[in-house]
C-alpha positions in Angstrom: 0.0 0.0 0.0 1.5 3.4 -1.0 2.3 5.7 1.9 1.3 9.4 1.5 3.6 12.1 2.7 2.3 15.0 4.6 2.5 17.1 1.4 0.3 14.5 -0.3 -2.3 14.3 2.4 -5.5 16.2 1.6 -6.2 19.3 3.6 -8.5 18.8 6.5 -12.0 20.2 6.0 -12.3 23.8 7.2 -14.2 24.3 10.5 -17.7 25.5 9.7 -18.4 29.0 10.8 -21.6 30.5 12.2 -21.9 32.6 9.1 -21.7 29.4 6.9 -24.4 27.6 8.8 -26.6 30.8 8.7 -26.1 31.1 4.9 -27.1 27.5 4.2 -30.1 27.8 6.5 -31.2 31.1 5.0 -31.2 32.9 8.3 -29.0 35.4 10.1 -26.0 34.4 12.3 -28.0 35.8 15.3 -30.7 33.2 14.7 -28.1 30.4 14.6 -26.7 31.8 17.8 -30.1 31.6 19.4 -30.5 28.0 18.4 -27.1 27.2 19.8 -28.0 28.7 23.1 -31.4 27.2 23.4 -33.4 30.4 23.0 -37.1 29.8 22.6 -37.8 32.8 20.3 -37.1 30.8 17.1 -39.8 29.2 14.9 -39.9 25.4 15.2 -39.3 24.8 11.5 -36.3 27.2 11.5 -34.9 25.6 14.6 -35.1 22.1 13.0 -33.4 23.3 9.8 -30.6 25.0 11.7 -30.1 22.0 14.0 -29.9 19.6 11.1 -27.2 21.7 9.5 -25.3 21.9 12.8 -25.3 18.1 13.0 -24.3 17.8 9.3 -21.4 20.0 9.8 -20.5 18.6 13.2 -20.7 22.1 14.6 -19.7 22.2 18.3 -22.8 23.4 20.1 -26.1 22.4 21.7 -27.3 21.3 18.2 -24.0 19.7 17.2 -21.3 17.6 18.8 -20.3 19.3 22.0 -23.6 18.5 23.8 -23.3 14.9 22.8 -19.8 14.6 24.4 -20.4 16.6 27.6 -17.4 16.4 29.9 -19.3 16.8 33.1 -17.1 19.8 34.2 -17.8 23.6 34.4 -15.4 26.5 35.0 -16.0 28.8 37.9 -14.0 32.0 37.3 -13.4 34.3 40.3 -11.3 37.4 40.7 -9.8 36.0 43.8 -10.4 33.7 46.8 -9.1 36.2 49.4 -12.6 37.1 50.4 -15.2 35.2 52.4 -17.7 36.6 49.8 -16.1 34.5 47.0 -16.0 31.4 49.3 -19.7 31.6 49.9 -20.4 31.7 46.1 -18.0 28.8 45.6 -19.8 26.8 48.3 -23.2 27.2 46.5 -21.8 26.3 43.1 -20.1 23.2 44.4 -23.1 22.1 46.3 -25.5 22.4 43.3 -23.1 20.7 40.9 -22.4 17.8 43.3 -26.1 17.1 43.4 -26.0 16.8 39.5 -22.8 14.8 39.3 -20.9 17.7 37.7 -17.3 18.7 38.6 -16.2 22.3 39.2 -12.8 23.7 38.0 -12.0 26.9 40.0 -9.9 29.5 38.1 -8.6 32.8 39.4 -8.4 35.5 36.8 -7.7 39.1 37.9 -8.8 42.1 35.8 -5.2 43.3 35.6 -3.7 39.9 34.8 -2.7 39.8 31.1 -1.0 36.4 31.3 -2.6 33.7 29.1 -4.8 31.9 29.1 -7.6 34.4 29.3 -10.8 33.2 31.0 -12.7 32.7 27.8 -10.1 30.1 26.7 -10.5 28.1 29.9 -13.3 25.8 28.6 -11.1 24.6 25.8 -8.1 24.2 28.1 -10.2 22.2 30.7 -12.6 20.6 28.2 -15.4 22.0 30.3 -19.0 22.5 29.2 -19.7 26.0 30.5 -18.5 29.0 32.5 -19.8 30.8 35.6 -18.2 34.2 35.6 -18.2 36.1 38.9 -17.9 39.9 39.3 -16.1 40.3 35.9 -16.6 42.4 32.8 -18.2 40.8 29.8 -17.4 42.1 26.3 -19.4 41.2 23.2 -16.3 39.7 21.6 -15.8 37.3 24.6 -19.4 36.4 24.5 -19.3 35.6 20.8 -16.2 33.5 21.3 -18.0 31.3 23.8 -21.1 31.1 21.6 -19.0 29.9 18.6 -17.6 27.2 20.8 -21.0 26.2 22.1 -20.0 27.0 25.7 -22.8 27.9 28.2 -22.3 31.0 30.2 -23.9 32.5 33.4 -22.7 35.7 35.1 -22.8 36.3 38.8 -22.9 40.0 40.0 -21.6 41.3 36.6 -19.5 44.5 36.7 -21.2 45.9 33.7 -24.7 45.5 32.3 -24.8 42.3 30.3 -26.7 41.8 27.0 -30.3 41.0 27.7 -30.0 37.4 26.5 -27.1 36.5 28.8 -28.2 34.7 32.0 -27.1 36.5 35.2 -27.7 36.1 38.9 -27.5 38.9 41.5 -29.3 40.4 44.5 -31.7 43.2 45.1 -28.9 45.7 45.8 -31.1 48.8 45.5 -33.6 47.5 48.1 -30.7 46.6 50.4 -29.3 50.1 50.2 -32.7 51.5 50.9 -33.3 49.3 53.9 -29.9 50.0 55.5 -30.3 53.7 55.2 -33.9 53.8 56.4 -32.9 51.8 59.4 -30.3 54.4 60.4 -32.8 57.3 59.7 -35.3 55.5 61.9 -32.8 55.6 64.7 -32.5 59.4 64.4 -29.3 59.7 62.3 -29.1 62.6 59.8 -25.3 62.6 59.0 -25.2 59.2 57.3 -22.1 58.3 55.3 -22.0 55.8 52.4 -18.9 53.8 51.4 -19.6 52.0 48.2 -17.4 49.6 46.3 -15.8 50.5 42.9 -17.9 53.3 41.4 -18.3 51.6 38.0 -19.8 48.3 39.4 -23.5 47.8 38.9 -24.0 46.6 42.5 -22.3 49.7 43.9 -24.4 52.0 41.8 -27.6 50.2 42.9 -26.7 50.3 46.6 -25.7 54.0 46.4 -29.0 54.8 44.6 -30.9 53.0 47.4 -29.1 55.1 50.0 -29.8 58.3 48.1 -33.5 57.4 47.7 -33.9 56.8 51.4 -32.4 60.1 52.3 -34.5 62.0 49.7 -37.7 60.3 51.0 -36.9 61.5 54.5 -36.3 65.0 53.3 -32.5 64.8 54.1 -30.2 66.5 51.6 -27.6 64.2 50.1 -24.1 65.5 51.1 -21.6 64.6 48.5 -18.8 64.7 51.1 -20.4 61.8 52.8 -20.4 59.5 49.8 -17.1 57.7 49.2 -16.0 54.7 47.1 -13.7 51.9 48.1 -12.8 48.4 46.9 -15.2 46.2 49.0 -12.2 45.1 51.1 -11.1 45.9 54.7 -8.4 48.4 53.7 -10.8 50.5 51.6 -13.4 50.7 54.4 -10.7 51.7 56.9 -9.2 54.4 54.6 -12.6 55.9 53.6 -13.8 55.9 57.3 -10.7 57.7 58.4 -11.4 60.4 55.7 -15.0 60.7 56.9 -14.1 61.0 60.6 -11.7 63.8 59.7 -14.5 66.0 58.2 -15.4 69.2 60.1 -18.8 67.7 60.6 -18.3 63.9 60.7 -21.0 61.4 60.2 -22.8 59.7 63.1 -23.4 56.6 61.1 -21.6 54.7 58.2 -23.3 52.4 55.7 -20.5 50.3 54.2 -21.1 48.6 50.8 -19.7 45.3 52.1 -19.1 43.6 55.4 -15.3 43.7 54.9 -15.5 47.5 54.5 -17.6 47.7 57.6 -14.8 45.8 59.5 -12.4 48.5 58.2 -14.8 51.1 59.6 -14.6 49.3 63.0 -10.9 49.6 63.0 -10.9 53.3 62.0 -13.4 54.1 64.7 -11.4 52.3 67.3 -8.2 54.2 66.4 -10.1 57.4 66.6 -11.2 56.6 70.1 -14.9 56.1 69.1 -17.2 53.4 70.4 -19.6 51.4 68.2 -22.5 52.0 68.4 -22.4 54.7 71.2 -20.4 57.2 69.1 -20.7 55.7 65.5 -23.3 53.3 64.1 -22.1 51.0 61.3 -24.1 48.9 58.8 -22.5 46.4 56.4 -23.7 44.5 53.3 -23.4 40.7 52.7 -24.0 39.0 56.1 -20.8 37.0 56.0 -20.5 34.3 58.8 -18.0 36.5 60.6 -20.5 39.3 61.2 -21.9 37.7 64.3 -18.4 37.2 65.7 -17.5 40.9 65.7 -17.6 43.0 68.8 -20.3 44.3 68.6 -22.1 42.0 66.1 -22.6 43.8 62.9 -26.0 45.0 61.6 -25.9 44.2 57.9 -27.9 43.6 54.7 -28.0 39.9 54.0 -27.6 38.8 50.4 -27.9 35.0 49.9 -24.5 34.4 48.5 -24.5 30.6 48.7 -28.0 30.5 47.1 -26.7 32.9 44.4 -24.0 30.3 43.6 -26.6 27.5 43.6 -28.9 29.4 41.2 -26.0 30.2 38.9 -25.0 26.6 38.7 -28.6 25.4 38.3 -29.1 27.9 35.5 -26.0 26.9 33.7 -26.8 23.1 33.9 -30.3 23.9 32.5 -28.8 25.8 29.6 -26.5 22.9 28.8 -29.5 20.7 28.7 -31.1 23.0 26.2 -33.6 24.5 28.7 -33.3 28.3 28.7 -34.4 30.1 31.9 -37.8 31.8 32.0 -36.0 35.1 32.6 -32.3 35.8 31.9 -31.8 38.0 35.0 -32.5 36.6 38.4 -32.3 38.9 41.5 -32.5 37.2 44.9 -34.0 39.1 47.8 -31.9 40.9 50.4 -33.0 41.6 54.0 -31.7 43.6 56.9 -30.2 41.8 59.9 -30.3 44.2 62.9 -27.6 43.5 65.5 -25.7 45.5 68.0 -23.6 47.9 65.8 -26.4 50.5 65.4 -28.1 52.8 67.9 -29.4 56.3 68.1 -26.9 59.1 67.4 -24.8 60.4 70.3 -25.8 63.5 72.2 -24.7 66.8 70.6 -21.0 67.7 71.1 -18.6 70.1 69.5 -17.6 67.5 67.1 -21.2 66.5 66.5 -22.9 69.5 65.1 -26.7 69.1 65.3 -28.5 68.8 61.9 -29.8 71.9 60.3 -33.5 72.7 60.1 -33.3 71.6 56.4 -32.0 68.2 57.4 -34.7 67.8 60.1 -37.6 68.2 57.7 
């Protein structure tokens, strides 16, 4: 039998593209993408025609070969594991996946980390079926890259507003910010500071908007000097609280956009010789397990982090089975957990100028 050299071997067939499938089916690439991702807004006859072409071309996607050779793995992509917040999300994802016999590959990809592989290449590297992306940005190019590979995607607490068709899981951040601030107003506070996370994050914007709404409803003017932005970590809360306490008219209460920032506020208050809650009330956001261990235990807005991880994993597994969610955006309810870190404001003192008549309205 003659042996062919590499030069004599026929070229391998070109990998079919989304555009090629669309052209043969007589539809737009967007329609093919919808079929690949299990969207229900495609006519049955069109779906059947596209899926038949996907099988014919062995296209890797829900209508092609990838679904048939599922690996039983998903990628959970986090910006870091140095926070109890991330650990709670991970706990939920792992618990849900374990119930369905699916493995989880945890990857840490920081926003400023330019080293390959980038997170959108992880499914190919790990042979995983889908990605849960936590507190990260999502570009259209990255999304299209995953769609072409037939990889499922769910976002948890996305930094920027995702496209309407991308599944995402979050919490009712605006309602949480409103509840925290109304609690402090109800105790009699008028000089209430807000320490958000990064200013460009959706959850930060929603929490600050809830804070502003509560003040406006109570007839209290929003003081820009009392609104600061941190990084959701201890050091950011410490630094911003130090700045706030140095104001000529410091706040009597601080609403921190995360429990870790609230812990930083505790440290800043202690170093300033202030007692919590006698001199300064503090509210956090997240309800991490450590909140009840603080002295005093922290009043905070609970967001169900473990359940958010569970819902994200459940949604991704449904997508991989060709069952799109009823709604692409899920927001789980927050609620206020009142503990010992909040109390009425301290009596008037030279450093605690009483509110103006405008603020008292």
